[in-house]
C-alpha positions, 0 to 999 in steps of 0.5 A: 385187216388193215390194222393187222398189216399196219401193226406188222409194218410198225413193229420196228417203232416199238422202241420209239413207242417206249419213249412216247410212253415216258413222255406221256408220264412226264406230261402227267398222263397216267393210265388208271387200271380200274376204268381200263379193266371195266371197259376191257370186260365190257368190250370182251363180253360184247365181242364174244357175243358178236363172234357167237352170232357170227359162227352160230347163225349159219344162214346169217353168217356173212363176211360183211359182218367181219369189220364189226367183229374184228373191230370189237376184237381190236378195241378189246385188245386196246383196253387190254394194252391200256391196263398194262400202262402202255400209252402209245400202243393202246392209243394206236388200237383205240384211235384207229379201230373205229374206222372198222365201225364206219365201214360196218355201217357203210356195208350194212346200208349197201346190203339193206339196199340190195335186200329191198330190191333195185326199184325201191333202192333207186327211189330211196337213195340219192347215191346208187347202192353200189356207189356206197361202197366205192365212195364211203369205203374208199374214203374210209380207207384213205382217211384210215391211212392218213390217221395211221401215218399221222399216229405213227409219226406222233409215236415216233416223236421228235421232229416228226411229231408235229407234222404227224399230228396234223396228218392225223387231224386231217384224216379225222376231219375228212372222215367226219365230213364223209360220215356226215354225208353218210348219215344224211343218206341213211336219214333220207333212205329211211324216211323215203322207205317209210313213206313210199314203201311201208309194205317193205319198211315194216313186216305184215307177217305174223311169223317175224319175231325179233324179240329173241336175239339168239333166234335163227329165224329171219325177220322181214321188218327193217324198222328195228335194224334201221333204228339201231343203225342210226343209233350206231351212227350217233355213237360214232359221230360223238366219238369222231367229234371228240377225237377231232377236238382232242387231236386239235388240243395235242397228243399230250394235251389237256384233254389227253391228260384227263382220261375221263373224257376218253371214257365218256365221249369215246369208249362208252358211246362206241361200246353202247352203239356196237353192242346194240348189234348183239341184240339186233344181228343184221343178217337176220333182218337183211335175209328176211327182207331179201326173202320177202322182197324176192317172192310175191305175197301169198297173203294178198295175191294181187296187184296193189298200186299206191300213188305218191306224187302221181307215180304208181309204186309196185306192190305184189303180184299173184304167185305164178311159180312157173313164170315169176321173176324177181321184181316183175314189173306191173302192166303199163296200165296197172296204175290206171286200171287198179286202185289200192287193194286190187279193186278195179277203178 
């Protein structure tokens, strides 16, 4: 959405963009049509599949997936422009759009934390679930604005080119620092969830079937989604480091003159990491986990308490339809009177 607003505001810079295209040609930057067509087809196929997921799964259609679908649409547009040999405007799309992918990962972790419940999220996150949005998404917006302003100044060129490049470089550096902190948060969350809450981390249900990516069935198993989320972070990190090095080298620098580096360390990692969500549609796993954590287990039907560092964690409670509440706390002496499996000690 921000990108659409930026493009509307920047439309008067079209003439300046044409001069930037001429300068790119003079610097020896020639956009080959073959690789651009290939990645346009790849991104278009993945984008269509993501939009299919968004509109097809009524129960899994969530607005928090819009950053991913809209972002992939903008990347596809960028490679379409690249086929027309318009260096400045394709750069605007392919350089700024990945900010939407960062926002996608931030929002997904927030919704996963909500799905597992406040008790589990509080023990597994060192930043509150609501704080993920305020800290990381706000940081994403600020760095996006910095990169946008710097890119526009570079495209306009002249005396504004040099400060514009520094502003864009600063925005990239801040985004990389913020995203690195998020990666640490995701790693800690997954590690604590796997060790302290295995009953939430993996499914014990026989009905969960994540193998069919087009299935509408919810999956109450977070393992695959967290792995895909981690892989997407790796792809984004590779791209962010590359763009930081590229911008430090200059808008028309040596790296920019050899487009193989762009496809190898930018287009390809982003396409692979975002296409994984075609096969692992997050709302299926988030909805399934939310449902499983909201209702008491119909299989065990008893209190379970597992001791971790002297603390008893909440398991499941016998279903009582008239009185059950989400995340009902155990009795004060549950950890002392009951052992694992519900046997009295």
